[in-house]
Every structure is written in structure tokens, then in C-alpha cells.
N, C-alpha and C positions, 0 to 999 in steps of 0.2 A: 176753634179755640182749643188750645193745648192744656186740658185739665190736669194731667199729670205734672206738667212742668209748672203750672201755677201753684199747685198743691205743694210741690217740693220746694219752691221758692218761698211759699208762705211758711212751711215748716222750718226752713232754715232761719227765717226772720223771727219766728216764735222762740226758737231755742237761743239765738243770739240776743234777742230782746230780754228773755228770762235771765240769761246770764248777767247782762248789764244791770238789770234791776237788782239782782242778788248782790252784785258787787257794790252798787250804790248803797245798799242797806248793810253792808259789811258782812254779809253771809258768805261771800266768796272773795278771794283776793282780786285786786285789779289786774287786768292784763289786756293788751290791745288786740284782742281777737277781731278779725274782720269777716270771718265766714264760719259756717257750721256745716260739715259734711251730712248729706241726707241721701239715703238710698231706698230702693224698694226691696224688701227682703223676699227670698224665695218662698217662705212660708208666711202668710199674712195672719196666722192665728194669734200672733202676739201684737200685731199692729200692721197698718198699711204702709207706714214709712218708719224707717229706723235711722238713728244717728249715733255715730261713735264719738261725738263731740266730747263727752265726759272723759273718755279714755285718752283722747288726744290732749286734753287739757290737764290731765292728772299731773304730768311732770312740770310743766311751767307753773301750775298753781301749787304744787307740792302737797296734794290731797288725794285721798282714795277716790277712784273714779266713780264708784257707786254712790258715795256721799255727794259728789258734785251733781250726779244725775238726779238724785232725790231733790236736791235744792232747786235745781232748774225746773223740774216737773212741778214742784210746789208753786213756783213763781210764774209758770206759763199762763198767759192770758188767753184763754181759749174762746171766750165769748165773742160771738160775731165772726169767728174763724170758720175754716172748713173742717175743723177737728172737734171731736167730742171728748177725747181723752188723751192724757199724756202719762205714760207709765214707765217704770224702770224694770229692766230685765237683766239677769246674769250679772257680769262684772261691772255693768255700767252702761249698757245699751239704753237709749232713750227712744221709746216707741210711741208713735202717734196713730190714733184711730180716727178715721174719717167720719164725719157726722152725716146723718141722713140727708142733709141739704146738698152735700156734694153729689151723691148718687142721683138724686132728683135733678140736679143742675146738669149733669151729663146727659141724661135722656132728653131734657128740654132743649139743650143745645143741638143734639143730633137732629131732632124734630125741626128746629129752626134752620139749621144749615143744609140738611138733606144731602144732596149730591156733592155739596161743596165741604162737607164735613171731612176733616183730615188735612185740609189745606191751611197754610200759615202765611202770614205776610212778613216780609223782611223790611227793616227800617232803611237799609241801603241794599237794594236787590243787586246781586252780582250778575254781570253779563257773562254767561257761560256757554261755550260751545261743546257739544258732545259729538265726536266723530266716531262712527262705528260701522261695521261691515266692510265698507270700501273694498268689496271684492274685485278681483281681477276681471275686467270686463271681456276678456278673451275666452271665458268659459263659464260654466254653471256654478252656482253657489253650493258650497260644501257644508259639512256639519259644523266646522269651526265658524263659518258665517252664520249658521243657524243659531248657534249658542251666542255669538257676539252680537247678533241682532236683538235678541231678547234682552240681554245684559245691557246693552247700550240704550235701548228704548226704555227700559225700566229705570236705569239710572237717570236718564233725562227727565223722566216723569216724577221721580221722588225730589229731584232738585226743583223742578218747576213747582211742585206742590209745597215745597219748603220756602218758596218765595223768590227763587232765582229767575232771571230772564234767560230762558234756554233756547238754543238753536241746535237743531238736529242736522248733522251734515253727512253726506256721502261723498267721498273723494274718488273721482273717477281717474284711474291711472291710464289715460289715453295717449301716453307718449312714452318714449324710451324703448328699451330693448324687447320688452314683452310684446310690444305693438309691432316691432319689426318681425319678430317670430311669428306673430299672428298673420301679418301680410304674407310672409313667405309660405306659411302653411296653407292659407286660403288659395294663393296662387298656384301652388302645386296641385292641390285638389281640383282646382278649376281646369288646368291643362289635362290632368288625368281623366277628367270627365270627357273632354273633347277627344283625347287621343289614346286612352287606355292607361292602366296602372303603370306600366313600364316606360311610359313616354316621358315622364318628367320626374326627375329625382326629388324625393321628399327630404326636407332638411332634417339632419340627425337630431337636432335640438328643437325641432318643431313641435306643435301640438297635434297629437295623434288621435284625439278623441273623435267619436262619430259626430259630435256637434260641429266640428270643422267641415266634415264631409257634407253635412246637411246645409250648412251655410253656403258652401260652394255650389251645391245643387240648386239652391234657390237663386243664387246670383246668376247662374247659367240659364235657369228657366226664365229669368227676367230679361237678361241681355244676350243670351246666345253666345256666339263667337265674336261679338263686337269688340272685345278687348284683347283678342288674340294678337293683333298686330300693334296694339297701343304701346307706347313707351312704358318700360317696366315701372318707372316712378308713378306715372299716372295710374297705371293698372292697379298697382298695389294700393295706392291712395284710395281709389274707388272701392276696391275690396274691403279695406279697413273701415271706410265710411259706412258701407252696407253692413258689414258684420257687427260693428259696434252698435248701430242703430237697432238691429235685430236683437242683439244680446242685452242691451240696456232696456229695451222694451220688455223683454222676458224678466229681467231682473225687477223691474218696477212692478210688473204683474205679480210675480212670486212674492215680493215684499208686501204688496197690498193684500194678497191672500193671507200673509203672515201678520197682518194688521200693523204694518210699519210704514210710516210716511215720513219724509224728510222735508225740512224747510229749504234746504239748499242742496243741489247736486253740483259740486265744484269740479271743473275739468282741469287736470293737470296741464294740458295742452295750452291753456290760457296764460300759464306762467311763462312758457317758452315763447309764445307769440308776442308777448309784450316785453320780452327780454328781461323779465323780472328775475329769472334765475341768474342770468348773467350779472344783472345789477347787484344781486345778493352776494355772489362770489366776489365781486369788486369791492363791496363794502367790507367783507371779511379780510380782503387783502389790505385795504386801507387800515384796518385794525392791527396789521402786522401778524395776523394769525395764519398766514398761508406760506407756502413755498413751492417752488417748481422742482420736479425731479423726473428725468428722462421724458421731458415734454408734457408731463401730467401736472396739474395744480392740486396740491394737498392741503388739507386743513390740519393745524397742529392740535388735534384733539388730545393727544397723549400728555400734552402740557397742561391739561385741564382735568387730570384724574381719570382719563379713559385709558383703556388697554392698548390703543394703537391710534395712529393717524388714519384719516380717510380721504379718498380721492374725491375731489369736487369736479374736476374737468379731466377727461381722459386725453391722452396724447393725440387722439384723432380730433379733438376739438369738441366732442359731445360732452354735455354736463350729465353727471350721474344722478341716479335716483335720490341719493343722499343730498345732493345740491338742490334738487327740486324739492325735496321734503323740507329743507331749511327755508327755502323761499316761501313754500306753502304756509309754514307756521309763522314766518315773519308777516305774511299777509293777514293771518288770523289776528295777530296782536296789533300790528302796526297800522294796517289799512282798515281793518273792520272793527278794531277797538274792543275785542273780547278781554275781560278781566282775568278769565281762566279758560283753559282749554283741557278737555279730558279726551283721550283717545283710548279705545278698546282695541288692544292688539293681541295677537297670539303669542304664547310664551317664547316662540322661536325668534321673536324680535328683541329679545332681552338685551343683547349687545348694543342694539341701535339706540336704546333709550338714553344712556349717559352721553353719547356723542351728539345726539340731537339737542339735548338740554345745554350741553356745553357750547354748541354753536350759537344758540339763542342768547346765552349769557354774554358771549363775545359781542353780539350785536346790541347788547344793552337792554334785551327784552326780558331779563329775569326768568329764563326758562326753568332754572332749578326749582322755583316756587310756583310759577304761574301755569307751567305745563305738567299735567298728570297723566301718567300712562297706567292703565289698568291691564295687566297681563293676564290672559286667559289660558287656562290649561285645556288639554285635549278632552274630546268627547269619545266615549266608546259605546256604540249601540249594542244592546244585548237582547237576545230572545231565547227563552228557555235555558238560560245559564250559558249560552254560547255567544261569542262575538259575531255581529253581523256586519259585513263590509259591502255585500252586493245587493243591489235592488232586485226584488222578485220580478218586477216588470221589465226592466232593461238589462239586467245581468251585469250592470256596470256599478262603479262606486256610487253610493247613495248620495243624491243631491238633496237640496232643500225641497225642491218640487216633488221629488220621490217621497220624502218623509211626509209631506202635507197630503200626499195621495193615500198614504197608509194610516195615519192617525189624525185625530182632530186637532185643529189649531190650538184650542184651549189646552189640550194635554201637552203639546210641544212647548207652548210658552210657559206653562206651569213648571214642567220638568226642567227646562233649560235655565229657569231662574231659581231653582230649588237649591243650588249650592253656590257659595262664594266663588268668584271668578278664578281665584288662585288655587282651587282644588280641582282634581280630576273628576269627571262626571261619567258615571255609568247610567245610560238612558235605557230603561227596561221598556222595550216596545210592547211586550205582552201586558205589563202592568198599566201601561198608559191607556189601553183600550178596555180594561176591566171595568165593570159597572158594579163595583162594591166598595166598601169602606177601606180595603187595602190600597185602592187608588186614591192618592191624596187629593187630586183635583175633583174627583167624583165626590169624595167625602165632604169637602167644602161646599161645592156646588149643591149637593143634596141638602145641606142645612138651609140654604137660601130657598131652594124649591119647597122644602117642607114648611117653612114659615109662610110662603105664598100660598101654599095649599090650605093651611090653617085659616089664613085671612079670607081666602075665596070661599071656604065653606061657611064661615060666620056671615059673610055678605049674602051668600046664597040663601041662608036660613033667616035673613032679616034681623040678625043680631046687631043692635046699635050700641056702640061704645061711647062713652063720654070722651069728648076731645081733651079735656084737662083733668084726667083722673088723679086720685089721691096716691102719689108715687111713694109716700112714706109707708104704704102697705107692702112694698117690696123690701122685705127684710130677711128672707131665708138665705142660708149660706150660698145656695146655688144661684139665687137671683143676684145677690151682691157680687158674686165672683163674675157673673156674666157682665154686669155693669162695669166692673173693674176692667175687664178686657175691652169693652167698648170704648171706655175712656182713653185707652192707650194709642189708638190709631194715629192721631196727630204727632205724638212722641216718637212712635215707631218710624213714621215717615221721616221725621227730623233726623233720627239716628241713622236710618238708612242712607239719607243724603250725606250726613256728615262723615260716615265711614265708608261711603262709596260701596255700599253692600245691600242692593235692593232685595236680595234673597231673604232678608229677615222679615219682609212683608209676607212671603210665603208661609214662614213659621208662625207669623202673627195671625193670618187668616185661618190657619189650621187650629190655633189656640182658641179663636173666637168660635169656630164651629164645634170644637170639642166642649166648650163652656155651654153653648146652646144645647147640645145634645144631652149634657148632664142636667141642665135645667129642665128640659122637656121630659126627661125620664121620670122626674119626681114631682113635676108641677102640672096640675090640671089648668087648662085655660077656659074653655067653654064651661066646664062644670067646676070652676073654682068655688071656694067656700062662700064667696059673696060676689055680687055684680061689680062691687067697687074693686075688689081684687082682681076679678076677670079683666076689667077695663085697664087696670095698671099693667097686668101681664101682656095684654094685647099691644099696648104702647111699647113695652119692652121688646117684644119680639119684632115689632115693626123697626125699631131702632137697630136691632141685631141684623135684619135683613139689609138695612141701609149700610151698615158698617162692612158686612161681608161684600156687598156689591162694590162699595167704594174701594175696599182693600183689594179685591180681584182686579179691579180696573187699573190699578197702579201698574201691574205687569200684563195688562192687555187680555185678561181672561174674562169671559162673559159669566153672568150670574143668571142662569135660566130660572124661569118661573115654575117650570115643571119638568120632571125627568121620568 
């Protein structure tokens, strides 16, 4: 249940109803107002919700805004509502204070919903695909993939918890130029193993990493020289098959360790095998959107607001990655029926966005609106104020596997989701492993562990608390501030989904932890002033633990019971 949204809607209704009642009594001029703005002020000392309705109504009504606000507050019918007071502040702000029943209702709802608290239902669930990571299968996953993995997984989660039907997908680029280079690189290392480093020329644009040497070694150990005399095409096909199987298995294992699982692994090769890429290019031609130049087939993307035209089919007859990408997204919308597709891409793909959307628009798939691209900025790893580029273990560029060998998965996921995708991220490796309140993930997890310790100690000492305590006893500023934070989880998830910014959940759980620590600093639990207050506070901290755990689970971070 989204308590914040319900209260905001009710506040707007109260203000609008009070205005209409005042107008019917001749206290205010008539005007066809249909809504009243309501917001949560930064400082709740003057009220839990505030409205600028009176100031916005001043001009059309020809009256002083404070006078309008005073009349509306006098007419507001609060009995039976979530509010206990309607007050005027400053030049005409209308402030509403929440009633004790609201705070009690929040806690009762958290107890009722438990692990489901924070989820919402949609009247018409949107069918959404989130495609993320989609790392080149010819090599290990890098820091961009590490950040994109958490951002994509967390975005998929807030969308799902907001009521969408979400599919997580990994697009495997197992066709095209990079696979040709992969085959040539493996072949060269295979022959060099048999005949020596100088026996076989290595392709200038090949993949030079040690991972290629290792794959070739494993292939040689399995097959020996059996493929020495085999036809080049067959040999390369078997090398690629072997290499991709090994690399994809490693990717799956690394992603599982990273707590990421996919609903679908989609292989680019299937688009070519079924002639779907060719068919898509022909459809674009039928739309009059292509032309031939020097034997190549071009798409007229410059006529659709893009900076240049793009090649669909090269002069040698091979279709480009762009053509395959258009076909892939046509498959998402046309064949699999997604209402919306969201891709997490690196910022270096910026120029590709408009051209892909234009191609989908040409095909009548409304790519301008149904396809969303979240462009992700770079990550810079830091240690002791210095940039880190090489792994201590391998001496090579740091991969996702290297990172997870050095820091806990919880820290990696927390830090990578701590900033909006369009901002550069400096990842402090030293901070990520610190066990103090300077480390944000430790700070939040410690709040959960502290609550669990409190509850364990009470249980150990045989303290029995009432199942339905008197929650009206929770009325101190610290108690009410904590409940206000707990009430916000469903709304924070909704906003994170709406704005495509799951990082706001990081900030939210940090705020919950801070509110709990403030409460715990001034509030006794076991030795509360009365057993009734003790029982109410026990239920409050149980709810806080639930919300922290639910919030952390949005971006795949655990909530330990002890630390």
C-alpha cells in the first residue's frame, strides 16, 4: 500500500472540496479548478503535506492568497480523514498534519505485507523488457558491464515492484565481425601452440588477451592436432563454438555470483539463421527508406533527424551490426509483443540511439516512444586517492571477476547503484571494504543487524511483547520521523521506476537507517517508560528491519542479521 500517495491524493481532495464548499457558500468566487497541488515539504515542522493552491488561485479569484488559504482551512472537513489539522503559513501555504491513525496504519500495513511491502499493482500492467550487460562474448566482462549489470537489474526490479511485467534479457553477439576476429585469434593461438609463436601470423586486429591463449590451450588439450588439416571454415567454426561455450559459461557463473539472473539469453545468430535480418532490410526497402551506393545498402536515417545515413548491407553481401540490431528490436516489439523496451548502454553508443529509433519508426513500431535507452557513464576505480586500472592478481585490466574477488558482492552492488546512470562514478575500493559508518552499505546493513540483535536479546531473556500494541503511544519526533520514512518505500519505488533511477532507493535506505539510528539514540526499548510503550517500540523496530531488508533487496544487497 502506497501510504504517501494515498495521503497526497486525499490532501488534494480535501483542499479542492473545501474550496468548492466555500464557493457554494459565497465565501470565495466560483472557478472551475480541477486539481490542487500537494507536495511533501523538506521541513515537516509546519506540516506533513503542503499546498500552494491558494497562491495559484489568487489571480483567477482576484483575492489575497493568505485570505483564500484561511477560508479553505476553515472549510476543510478533517473528520474521518488521515489528517488532524489544516493550517495557514506564510503568504498562503496550506499545511496539513497527519493524524495518529496514519502512523499506526503504516506500521500495521508493514506487519501485514511483510516482504511484499513496497510492491504496487498496476491496473494495466505494461509488458517491459530490460536488456542489459549484453557483453561481448569474446572476452571477460569489464567495469562498464559491472555497472550496467546492477543498474539494469535494479531498474528491472523497481519496474516489477511497481506492477510491470518485466523480462530481463542478455543479447549475445555471437555473429558478425567480432566473431570473425575471435575465430582468427583462436586459430592463430592454436597453430602457435602446435608449431611455435612464429609459425602462424597473429591478426593485427585480433584479440591479444591471455584469455584467448587459455581457450586455445584448452581446445588443444581436448582435440590435440585433430584440426590441423581440417578446412579453415570448419576449424574456425569449431574453435568459435568451443570458445563461446566456455566464455558464456564463465559469464553465467560471474553473473550468478553477482546475483544477476536472466529470463532470456537471446542469440544474434538466430536472427541470421532465420533470415530475419534480411527480411527486416527488405521491409525497410519496401518503405522507400533505403538506397544502394557502391554496392552497399544504406538506410536514409539522415532524413529522420539523424546526423548521417547508415549501412545495412555491405558491398560484400554481409549485413551490418546495425541491421541486426534493427531486426533484434523488431523481434522484441513485433514478434514478442513488448509494450516497452529499455536498454542499458554505454555512453559511447550515443550516436546509435537516434538512428535505431528512426529505423523502428520507419517500420511502424514507434521506436521514438516505445524504445528507451539509458546511457551509462564511465566508472573509475579508486584506491587511496589514486586511479586503479590493473588487477593485483592478474596484472591486467580489472574484470568483473577480479572485482568480486576483491570486494563483497553487497558492496559492489551498492556502490554501482549509488549514482544515476548519466553521472560518472568513482568507485572507492578502500571505502567499499571498510567496516564503519563511512561506508554507506555498512551503515545501512548495521541498522538492520542492530535491530535483529535487539530482538534476539529480548527473545533470549523471555520478554514477551503484545502482538497488537497501542501504537498511539509512538508520538515522539524521532518515532514519527522514522514512521514517515517507513511509509515512503512504495512511493520511492514508484518514483524510481517512473524516472528510471533506481539509485534513489540507495538514498532512501540510507535515510531509513539514519532515522532509525536517531530514534535508537534517544529511545529506550527494553527499559521504556512502560511495557505498553516498549511493545509499541518493538513493533516499530521490527517494521524498520522489514523496510531496510525490502529496500536493500531492490538492488540485490543482503540484510545481515548480525555483523
